[in-house]
C-alpha positions as CSV (number, residue, x, y, z in Angstrom):
1,M,-1.1,-6.8,-13.0
2,Y,-0.1,-3.9,-11.6
3,R,3.4,-2.0,-11.3
4,A,3.5,-1.4,-7.8
5,T,1.7,-2.7,-4.5
6,I,1.1,-1.1,-1.6
7,V,0.4,-3.0,1.3
8,V,-1.7,-1.7,4.3
9,P,-1.8,-3.5,7.4
10,A,-4.9,-2.7,9.6
11,F,-5.3,-3.7,13.3
12,N,-8.1,-1.9,15.1
13,V,-7.8,1.3,12.8
14,A,-11.2,2.6,12.1
15,A,-10.5,5.9,13.0
16,T,-7.7,6.7,10.8
17,L,-7.8,4.0,7.9
18,G,-10.1,6.2,5.6
19,A,-7.9,8.9,5.4
20,T,-4.6,6.6,5.2
21,L,-6.6,5.0,2.0
22,T,-7.6,8.2,0.8
23,S,-4.1,9.5,0.5
24,L,-3.2,6.3,-1.6
25,Q,-5.9,6.8,-4.0
26,D,-5.1,10.5,-4.6
27,Q,-1.4,9.3,-5.9
28,T,-0.2,10.7,-9.2
29,Y,1.2,7.7,-10.3
30,Q,-1.7,5.5,-10.7
31,D,-0.5,2.1,-11.6
32,F,-0.8,0.3,-8.3
33,E,-3.0,-1.9,-6.1
34,V,-3.6,-1.5,-2.6
35,I,-4.1,-4.7,-0.4
36,I,-5.4,-3.9,3.1
37,V,-4.8,-6.5,5.5
38,D,-6.9,-6.9,8.3
39,D,-4.9,-8.5,10.9
40,G,-7.9,-9.8,13.3
41,S,-9.4,-6.3,14.2
42,T,-12.5,-6.1,16.1
43,D,-13.7,-2.6,15.4
44,N,-15.0,-1.1,12.4
45,T,-11.9,-1.4,10.2
46,K,-13.6,-3.9,7.7
47,Q,-16.6,-1.3,7.3
48,V,-14.1,1.5,6.4
49,A,-12.1,-0.6,3.9
50,E,-15.4,-1.8,2.3
51,Q,-15.7,1.9,1.1
52,F,-12.8,1.7,-1.0
53,L,-13.5,-1.7,-2.6
54,D,-15.5,0.0,-5.7
55,D,-12.1,0.9,-6.7
56,R,-10.9,-2.4,-8.7
57,R,-7.2,-1.4,-7.4
58,F,-8.0,-2.1,-3.6
59,W,-8.5,-5.5,-2.0
60,Y,-9.5,-6.7,1.2
61,I,-8.0,-9.5,3.2
62,Q,-8.8,-10.7,6.7
63,Q,-6.5,-12.9,8.7
64,A,-6.3,-13.9,12.4
65,N,-4.1,-11.5,14.4
66,R,-0.2,-12.3,13.5
67,G,1.0,-8.8,14.0
68,L,2.6,-6.2,11.9
69,S,5.1,-8.5,10.4
70,G,2.7,-11.0,9.8
71,A,0.2,-8.6,7.9
72,R,3.0,-7.2,5.8
73,N,4.1,-10.9,4.7
74,R,0.6,-11.6,3.9
75,G,0.4,-8.4,1.7
76,I,3.7,-9.4,-0.1
77,A,2.6,-13.0,-0.7
78,E,-0.6,-11.5,-2.2
79,S,0.9,-9.0,-4.2
80,S,1.5,-8.9,-8.0
81,G,3.4,-5.6,-8.4
82,E,7.4,-5.1,-9.5
83,F,7.9,-2.7,-6.7
84,I,6.2,-2.7,-2.8
85,G,5.6,-0.2,-0.7
86,F,4.0,-0.2,3.1
87,C,1.6,2.4,4.4
88,D,0.6,1.7,7.9
89,A,-3.1,2.3,8.3
90,D,-2.5,5.5,10.8
91,D,0.0,7.2,8.5
92,L,-0.3,9.2,5.0
93,W,1.4,9.4,1.8
94,H,2.3,12.8,-0.2
95,P,0.3,12.7,-3.5
96,D,3.3,12.3,-5.6
97,K,5.3,10.0,-3.2
98,L,4.8,6.7,-5.5
99,R,5.7,8.6,-8.7
100,R,9.0,9.6,-7.2
101,H,10.2,6.3,-5.9
102,I,9.3,4.5,-9.0
103,R,11.1,7.2,-10.9
104,H,14.1,6.4,-8.6
105,L,13.9,3.0,-9.0
106,D,13.7,2.9,-12.7
107,R,16.6,5.2,-12.9
108,K,19.1,3.3,-10.3
109,P,18.9,-0.4,-11.1
110,N,21.4,-1.0,-8.3
111,V,18.9,0.6,-5.5
112,G,16.5,-2.0,-3.9
113,V,15.3,-0.1,-1.2
114,S,14.1,3.7,-1.9
115,Y,12.9,5.9,1.1
116,A,12.3,9.7,2.1
117,G,11.8,11.9,4.9
118,S,8.9,11.9,6.8
119,Q,6.8,14.6,8.6
120,M,5.4,14.1,11.8
121,I,1.5,14.2,12.6
122,D,-0.2,14.1,15.8
123,A,-3.3,11.6,16.9
124,E,-5.6,14.0,15.2
125,G,-3.9,14.3,12.2
126,R,-2.3,17.7,12.6
127,L,1.3,18.6,11.4
128,L,3.6,18.6,14.4
129,S,7.0,20.6,14.2
130,V,9.1,17.0,14.0
131,K,10.6,15.8,11.0
132,Q,12.9,12.5,9.9
133,S,15.6,13.9,7.7
134,P,17.6,11.0,6.8
135,R,21.0,10.4,5.1
136,L,20.2,9.8,1.4
137,R,23.6,8.6,0.0
138,G,26.1,6.5,0.7
139,V,24.0,4.3,2.9
140,T,26.3,1.4,4.4
141,A,24.9,-1.8,6.7
142,A,26.7,0.4,9.8
143,H,24.2,3.4,8.9
144,I,21.6,1.2,9.1
145,L,22.5,-0.5,12.3
146,K,23.2,2.7,14.1
147,R,20.8,5.5,12.7
148,N,18.1,3.5,10.6
149,P,17.7,6.3,7.8
150,I,14.7,4.8,6.4
151,G,13.3,5.9,9.6
152,N,9.9,4.2,9.6
153,G,7.5,1.4,8.2
154,S,5.6,3.8,6.0
155,S,8.6,5.2,4.2
156,A,10.2,2.7,1.8
157,V,9.2,1.5,-1.7
158,I,11.3,-1.9,-2.1
159,R,11.7,-4.0,-5.3
160,R,10.0,-7.5,-5.1
161,A,13.4,-8.8,-6.2
162,V,14.7,-7.7,-2.3
163,F,12.1,-9.6,-0.8
164,D,12.6,-12.8,-3.0
165,D,16.5,-12.7,-2.0
166,I,15.7,-12.7,1.6
167,A,12.9,-14.8,1.9
168,Y,13.3,-17.6,4.2
169,V,11.3,-20.6,6.3
170,H,10.9,-19.7,9.8
171,H,9.6,-22.7,11.9
172,E,7.6,-20.4,14.2
173,A,6.4,-17.9,11.5
174,Y,2.4,-18.6,10.0
175,S,3.1,-18.9,6.2
176,A,5.6,-20.7,4.1
177,F,8.0,-17.7,3.4
178,S,8.7,-15.1,5.9
179,Y,10.0,-11.5,4.7
180,F,9.7,-9.6,7.9
181,D,10.3,-12.1,11.0
182,E,6.9,-12.7,12.8
183,T,8.5,-13.5,15.8
184,F,9.2,-9.7,16.4
185,R,6.3,-7.7,17.7
186,Q,8.9,-4.7,17.7
187,S,12.1,-3.5,15.6
188,E,10.8,-5.7,12.7
189,D,11.5,-3.2,10.5
190,I,15.6,-2.7,11.3
191,E,15.6,-6.5,11.6
192,C,14.5,-6.4,7.9
193,W,16.5,-3.8,6.9
194,L,19.6,-5.2,8.4
195,R,19.1,-8.6,6.7
196,I,19.0,-6.8,3.5
197,A,21.9,-4.8,3.8
198,L,24.1,-7.9,5.1
199,L,22.8,-10.5,3.1
200,T,22.1,-8.9,-0.3
201,D,24.1,-6.3,-2.5
202,W,21.1,-4.2,-3.1
203,D,22.1,-0.5,-2.2
204,F,19.6,1.8,0.2
205,E,19.0,5.3,-1.4
206,G,17.0,8.1,-0.4
207,I,15.3,10.9,-2.3
208,R,14.5,14.4,-1.1
209,G,11.4,15.4,0.4
210,L,8.9,14.5,3.2
211,L,7.2,12.2,1.5
212,T,5.6,10.3,4.5
213,Y,3.2,11.8,7.1
214,Y,3.8,9.5,10.1
215,R,1.3,9.8,12.9
216,V,2.9,9.7,16.4
217,A,1.4,9.0,20.1
218,G,1.9,11.6,22.9
219,D,1.8,8.9,25.5
220,G,5.0,7.4,25.6
221,L,6.0,5.6,29.0
222,S,9.1,4.3,30.2
223,A,7.8,0.8,30.0
224,K,7.4,1.1,26.4
225,T,11.1,2.5,25.9
226,E,12.4,-0.8,27.9
227,R,10.5,-3.2,25.5
228,Q,11.9,-1.1,22.5
229,L,15.1,-1.8,24.0
230,D,14.8,-5.5,24.2
231,S,13.2,-5.9,21.1
232,W,16.2,-3.8,19.6
233,E,18.8,-5.9,21.5
234,N,17.1,-9.2,20.1
235,V,17.7,-7.9,16.7
236,I,21.3,-7.5,17.3
237,A,21.6,-11.2,18.9
238,K,19.9,-12.7,16.0
239,H,22.2,-11.2,13.4
240,R,25.4,-11.1,15.5
241,S,26.5,-14.6,14.1
242,L,25.9,-13.4,10.3
243,H,28.7,-11.2,10.4
244,P,30.9,-11.3,13.9
245,A,33.7,-8.8,12.7
246,F,30.9,-6.2,11.9
247,F,29.0,-6.4,14.9
248,A,32.4,-6.5,17.1
249,R,33.4,-2.9,15.6
250,H,29.7,-1.1,15.4
251,E,27.7,-2.7,18.0
252,P,28.9,-0.4,21.1
253,A,28.3,2.7,19.1
254,A,24.8,1.4,17.8
255,R,23.7,0.7,21.2
256,A,24.8,4.2,22.1
257,Y,22.8,5.9,19.4
258,Q,19.9,3.4,20.6
259,L,20.3,4.7,24.2
260,R,20.7,8.4,23.2
261,Y,17.2,7.8,21.5
262,L,15.3,6.4,24.3
263,A,16.6,9.2,26.5
264,R,15.1,11.6,23.9
265,R,12.0,9.7,24.2
266,A,12.1,10.1,27.9
267,I,12.8,13.7,28.0
268,S,9.7,14.2,25.5
269,N,7.7,12.4,28.2
270,G,8.8,14.5,31.0
271,D,11.1,11.7,32.8
272,G,14.3,13.4,33.2
273,K,15.6,10.5,35.7
274,T,15.1,7.9,33.1
275,A,16.8,10.3,30.3
276,R,19.9,10.5,32.4
277,A,20.1,6.8,33.1
278,Y,19.7,5.9,29.4
279,L,22.6,8.7,28.6
280,K,24.9,7.3,31.4
281,R,24.4,3.7,29.9
282,A,25.1,5.2,26.3
283,W,28.4,6.7,27.1
284,S,29.7,3.7,28.5
285,Q,29.1,2.0,25.4
286,S,30.3,4.4,23.1
287,Y,31.5,8.0,22.6
288,E,30.7,8.3,18.8
289,P,27.1,10.0,19.2
290,L,29.3,12.8,21.1
291,W,31.6,13.5,18.5
292,A,29.6,12.6,15.5
293,E,26.7,14.4,16.6
294,P,27.7,17.2,18.9
295,I,24.7,19.2,18.8
296,K,22.0,16.6,19.2
297,S,24.0,14.8,21.8
298,G,24.6,18.3,23.8
299,V,21.1,19.4,23.6
300,T,20.0,15.9,25.1
301,I,22.2,16.2,28.0
302,L,21.2,19.7,28.7
303,A,17.6,18.6,28.6
304,A,17.5,15.8,30.7
305,P,17.9,17.5,34.2
306,V,15.2,19.8,33.3
307,A,12.8,17.5,31.2
308,S,9.8,17.9,33.1
309,L,9.7,21.6,32.2
310,F,9.4,20.4,28.8
311,K,6.3,17.9,29.0
312,V,3.2,19.7,27.9
313,S,-0.3,18.5,29.1
314,A,-2.3,16.8,26.2
315,P,-5.1,19.5,26.2
316,A,-2.2,22.5,26.2
317,Q,-0.7,20.4,23.1
318,K,-4.1,20.5,21.2
319,A,-4.6,24.1,21.9
320,L,-1.3,24.9,20.7
321,V,-1.5,23.1,17.5
322,K,-5.1,24.0,16.6
323,A,-4.2,27.5,16.8
324,N,-2.6,28.2,13.7
325,V,-1.3,24.5,12.3
326,P,-3.3,23.4,9.4
327,T,-4.8,19.7,9.6
328,L,-4.2,16.7,7.8
329,R,-7.4,14.9,9.0
330,Q,-10.1,14.0,6.7
331,S,-13.1,11.8,6.0
332,S,-12.9,9.0,3.6
333,Q,-14.3,11.2,0.9
334,S,-12.1,14.3,1.3
335,H,-8.6,14.9,-0.7
336,F,-5.0,15.2,0.8
337,H,-2.6,17.8,-0.9
338,P,-0.3,19.0,1.3
339,I,2.6,21.1,0.0
340,L,5.6,19.4,-1.0
341,K,8.5,20.0,1.4
342,G,11.7,21.1,0.4
343,D,15.3,19.7,1.0
344,H,15.8,19.1,4.8
345,Y,18.7,16.3,4.5
346,E,22.3,15.7,5.2
C-alpha cells in the first residue's frame, strides 16, 4: 500500500516515456506507486516501460485503446493511493512536485484538488518561454469554467475521496465506474473539473511554483482548434442541466474566453484570418475578457492582423532554442533536476 499513486496514460510514446518515468522515479517524496497504462500502443512503449519494472513501485498494464479518459479510469481503478496524480507520458514532473502537493493536501483537509503552474517544453524537451501561471486561491466553479486554473492534465494531485464522490456508471463507458468521461476525446479534463466543482464541496487550490513540464506541439492547425471548440461546447451541453442558473450567468463569458484562447492559438500558427474570426465571435458573446484581462486581450487584438509575421519555421525555432536554452531531454537512465521556479502567480 502506497500513500500516493501516479497514473501514466501511455499511447505510442516510446520516444518520451523514459524521460517521464525518470522524472517520477526522481521524486523527493518516495511513498508512491506508478501505474503505466498502455492504451493500445503499437510502438515500443512496452519495451521502454519494462526498463522501469525492476522498481517494485512501478506497474505496467496493457489494454485495448480507450482514449486518455479510459486510461486514466483504468489507472484509478487499479490504484491504492490516498492521493492520485496524473502525468501524461510526454510530460515531466519537477522532483519536488509530489512532496509539495502531499504537504499541501495534508495541511488543507478541505482541498480536494491541488495543482501548480507549468513550464512549457518543446517536442524535444527544451524549455520554452511560455508558462502557465494559474490563479491559486479563491477558485470557484466560474473560474474553472472560464479559465481552467489547473491548466493541464499533468498538473493536479487529487484525493481519492474526490473520485469516490464523482464516480458514476455510464452506458457508453468500458468499465463499471467512470471518473473521467470516456465519451470525450478532448476537453476531458475540464469536464471532470467542472463535475467536481458543481457536484461536490471539495476546494480547488494551487501552490506556488512551476512543477509540471508540459510538452507542446508546434504544428497546431485551425481544424484542431475547431475540434477543440466542438468538444468544449459538448462539455457545456452536458453540464448545463446540472445548474441552469450558473450557466445562464457565466456561459457567455466562458465562451468568449475560450474563443480568445483559440484566437491566440491561431496567431501562434500564423493564421491571422482565423484569429480575427475567433475574436469577432468572442466579443459577440461577452466583453468580459476585455475588461478583466485588458493587456492579454489587447495584445491578442493587435497581433491578429499581423499574425503571419510571428510564425517562425520549425528549423528556425530549433536553432533559436538550441543556442542558449537548457535541454530537459534525457535517456531513461539520466536524471532530471531543474531549478525550482519562483512565484509567477496572480
